[in-house]
C-alpha positions, -999 to 999 in steps of 0.1 A, spaced: -268 398 909 -295 393 935 -312 425 923 -314 412 887 -327 379 899 -355 397 918 -363 418 888 -364 387 866 -387 369 891 -411 398 893 -412 402 855 -419 365 850 -446 366 877 -462 396 860 -462 378 826 -477 347 842 -504 368 859 -513 385 827 -514 352 808 -537 337 835 -560 367 835 -564 366 797 -562 328 793 -585 326 762 -566 352 743 -533 336 753 -544 302 740 -559 317 708 -526 336 701 -509 325 668 -472 334 670 -465 327 633 -492 351 622 -480 377 647 -444 374 635 -455 377 598 -474 409 607 -443 423 626 -421 415 597 -444 432 572 -447 463 594 -410 464 601 -403 462 564 -427 491 557 -411 511 585 -376 505 571 -385 515 535 -407 545 545 -386 561 573 -354 544 584 -337 536 551 -332 572 540 -321 584 575 -296 555 577 -281 563 544 -278 600 553 -261 591 586 -237 568 568 -229 595 543 -221 620 571 -198 595 589 -180 587 557 -176 623 548 -161 631 583 -138 601 581 -126 612 546 -118 647 560 -100 632 590 -79 609 567 -70 638 545 -58 658 575 -37 629 587 -22 625 553 -13 662 552 2 659 587 23 629 576 35 648 545 46 678 566 65 655 590 82 637 561 92 671 547 108 680 580 126 647 582 140 651 547 151 686 555 169 674 586 185 646 566 197 670 538 212 694 564 231 665 581 244 650 549 257 682 534 
């Protein structure tokens, strides 16, 4: 915990030093305009690159999950067949 506190203090000190060194830019900084720009760029990045890759990854996961579920169903059906066979042998 002490290590994380030291890292936090050094990070905060570094941010304060940068803000003091570039005071004019820091005071002129408009956070709302910055966030609008980040949101616009993030939306463009999502639609241009990440959206298609995300859909492909989801499709692969769902396809693998479907195959796994079909295998489990097949395993359960084989077990059920064995149980029915044992039941029929014992009842006869």
